[in-house]
C-alpha positions as CSV (number, residue, x, y, z in Angstrom):
1,M,9.3,34.5,40.2
2,Q,11.2,33.4,37.1
3,Q,15.0,33.2,37.3
4,P,17.4,34.1,34.6
5,G,18.4,31.0,32.7
6,V,15.2,29.2,33.5
7,V,12.3,29.0,31.1
8,E,9.0,28.2,32.8
9,I,6.1,26.7,31.0
10,N,2.7,26.3,32.7
11,L,1.0,23.3,31.2
12,H,-2.2,23.3,33.2
13,G,-5.2,22.6,30.9
14,Y,-3.0,21.1,28.1
15,N,-3.5,17.7,26.7
16,K,-0.5,15.5,26.0
17,A,-0.1,16.5,22.4
18,Q,-0.3,20.3,23.3
19,A,2.1,19.9,26.1
20,Q,4.6,17.9,23.9
21,A,4.4,20.6,21.2
22,A,5.0,23.4,23.8
23,I,8.0,21.6,25.4
24,D,9.5,20.7,22.0
25,A,9.3,24.3,20.9
26,A,10.9,25.5,24.1
27,L,13.7,23.0,23.7
28,K,14.2,24.1,20.1
29,R,14.3,27.8,21.1
30,A,16.5,27.3,24.2
31,G,19.8,29.1,23.6
32,A,23.1,29.0,25.5
33,S,21.7,31.2,28.3
34,V,19.0,28.7,29.2
35,Y,20.1,25.9,31.5
36,R,16.7,24.7,32.8
37,I,13.2,24.4,31.6
38,R,10.7,24.2,34.4
39,L,7.5,22.4,33.5
40,I,4.4,23.1,35.7
41,H,2.1,20.2,35.0
42,G,0.1,19.9,38.2
43,Y,-0.9,16.7,39.9
44,H,-4.4,17.1,41.4
45,Q,-6.1,16.3,38.1
46,G,-4.0,13.1,37.4
47,T,-0.5,12.2,36.4
48,E,-0.9,11.9,32.6
49,L,1.3,14.9,31.8
50,R,3.8,14.2,34.5
51,D,4.3,10.6,33.3
52,M,4.6,11.7,29.7
53,I,7.2,14.3,30.5
54,R,9.3,12.1,32.7
55,S,9.3,9.2,30.3
56,R,9.7,11.1,27.0
57,Y,12.2,13.9,28.0
58,R,14.4,11.8,30.4
59,K,16.4,10.7,27.3
60,H,16.0,13.7,25.1
61,P,19.3,14.7,23.5
62,K,19.2,18.2,25.0
63,T,18.4,17.0,28.5
64,I,21.2,15.9,30.8
65,R,18.8,14.9,33.6
66,L,15.4,15.5,35.1
67,E,14.8,17.0,38.6
68,L,11.6,17.1,40.6
69,G,10.4,20.7,41.2
70,L,9.4,22.3,44.5
71,N,6.4,20.1,44.6
72,Q,4.9,17.1,42.8
73,G,3.4,19.3,40.1
74,Q,6.7,20.4,38.6
75,T,9.4,18.7,36.6
76,E,12.6,20.5,35.5
77,L,14.6,19.6,32.4
78,V,18.2,20.3,33.1
79,L,19.9,21.3,29.9
80,R,23.3,22.1,31.3
81,E,24.9,22.7,34.7
82,F,24.7,26.3,36.0
């Protein structure tokens, strides 16, 4: 269930370029009401997306920090404190 203020993106089946484009678009569209972007990248098929997300978006200008999701297959970009 998606919460208000949280944008969720399911990246299963995406390659790194597709995932990056989807995340960049979500960051660009994120208005004042969005405080987190939840990225569901999975982990059973490898860690390529997870590693790209955690290295590239850790220092993104809109991201204040990264948080691990409910499981190893999620990473949350925190844009502002709730």
